[in-house]
C-alpha positions, 0 to 999 in steps of 0.5 A: 546511524540513528533514524527518526521516523515521524508517523506510525502508519503501515509504511513508517512501521515497515521502514522501521522494521527493515532498518532494524534488520539491518542494525540501524537504531530507530525511534518511531514518533507515533501519533494517533492513527485512525483505523476506522475511516479506512478499515480495509486494506488489500495487499496484492502479491507484490506486497505479500511477497515482500512481507514474507521476506521480512518475516511477517507471515503473521500478517497473512495469518491475520488477514484473508487470502483470497481465491477470486476477484469477482467483477459484477454488473451493477444492475443485477449483480451478474458475473462479468468475470470471476478472476482466479487469484489463488494458488496460481498467483502465488506460484507466479508472483511469490505471494497471495492477494489478501485483505486485512483489517488496518488495526490488525495489520498495524498491531502485527507491525508494531509487535514486530518492530518492538521485538526487533528493538525499535523504540516506539514513542506515542507523541505529537510532532510539531516540527522537523528541522532539516538542517539539524535533523531534529524533531521538535515534539509538541511539549518542546522536547528535541529529538536528534537523529542522523536521518528523519523519515516522515509520513506527514508532509505538513511537519516539513512544510508540504501539502500533498492535496490542493483544491476541491475533492475529486473523489468521494469515498463511502465506507462501512464495515458489516459483521458476518452475523448481520449478513447471515441474519438476513437469511438471503441466499443471494447475499450469502453467496457474496460473503461465503466466498473468499473474494473481492466483489466489484460492482461496476456501473456509471459514475460509481463502483463498489468494492466488498471483501472480507476482513478478520477471517471472514468475520466482518466485511468492508464495503466501499463506494467510489464516486466523483460527487457527494451524492448520498451512498444509498441514493446513488446506488438506487437501481443497482444490485438489490444485494448492494442496496440491502447491505447498505441499508443494514450498515451500522455507520457509513464514513465519508472521506475525499481525495483531492488532486495532487499538488504539483510534484514536490521533492521526496527528500531534502537534506537528511529528511525523506518523505515516505508513503502518502507524504511523498505521493498519493496513489488511488486504490483502484488497482489495489496498489496503494498499500503495496507500493508503500511496502515497496517504498518502505523496504527500499528506503530501509534497505539503502539506509542499512547498506549505508550504515554498514559501509559508511563507518565515519560520522562525517561520511553519514552527514555527507552521504545520507542526502545522496542515498535518500536521493537514490531512494527517490530515483528508484521509487518515484517512477513506480509511483507515477506508473501506479497512479496513472494505472489506478486513475485509468482503472477508475475510469474503466470501472465507472463507464456509463452504459454503451459501446465502450462499456460493452468492450470493457465487459468483453475484455474482462470476461476473460481477464486473468491476473496470470497468463495461464488464468486468462481466457483468450489469445490477447492476454490484455489484463495479465500483461498489464498486471505482470510488471506490477505484481511481479515487482516484489520479486526482484526488488531487493536485488534491483535495490542492491545493484543500484546501491552498489553502482552508487557506492563504487563512485562514492565510497572507497573499497572496504570489506565485503558486505551483504544486501537483502533481508533476513535469510535471503541476503545475497552477497554483493562483490561488485566492490 
């Protein structure tokens, strides 16, 4: 089987790595990647657990493993809750919560893909032909494959965004030396912690966290309108205003309402990452969901390659396996999207009774049941199903493929499912 992957973002490269580990031939057709407009990446435990299973410990070594997530009041920066996310998170969910610069993450993934034998081509893509699984490059060259995976919805005639922007995102990166030069003990308190700092306020929230082993820090502001970042932060914590004032530059991006749901697959083409769905970042699950999607897609293609040995079987069965990928992953995308939108509403509450109730809930919040204070366990119960998702993902994918295979493929040799040293035997057939 030959898989063509259009795009070179996180999900594309992870899918390529997964496919190659299952002995699938892969060509990545990578265009220019913008790493500066959204330089910061959060990867929660369900994502880091899967990266470890792929043998990508280098990602954790390049990134910053966090100890706490600190929720603060917008006016004075007072701590609502410093929520532990260190060793206990690793024990319960199989991986840490970490941050990393996008450029560093992509470089680790490219290096790993090349070492596994993925063919990497820096080219522009003009069009994808579903009927023939051909990719037409900008120079007219035609590249043929058995499957096409794309992280760019426009090359297959879809558009994932409609209408006017529903959120404006301001983002900047500040070096540690510039923060240190301020000689401000209150600001030192922020950058000397291995933490995500989240200021919660009316119609806006701000996130601040380290990348590059604490040598740089990403600050992101989210709000519903295009009011200037510094203007919208007047009356907020003095530290936030000071950091904004020394920012070398601030990039602005927008998100749009999602277009009506479209299929993730067509013939032998599959959409991946933001081409398939857009998950707002407010729960930290946008990248983790992309990791999960990529690994599920790569795994089912690897299993099909292992068991469908005839060319005619691939032509017939690839569309069905791609639909299996969509069936497995689309519900999770919908849940994570709604959870992220709910988080945004909660983070941006105006002053009042509802805001005070939110602060009361957060004051004892924990990612795990053992780190949450109080009997209600409201936050950890919401997090458990999401953050533990990486731990059983491969097994669930293997079981789903096994059920599909019993109905669609004849009995053949015993096979294996999974990644690397964690392969599990499947004898259902």
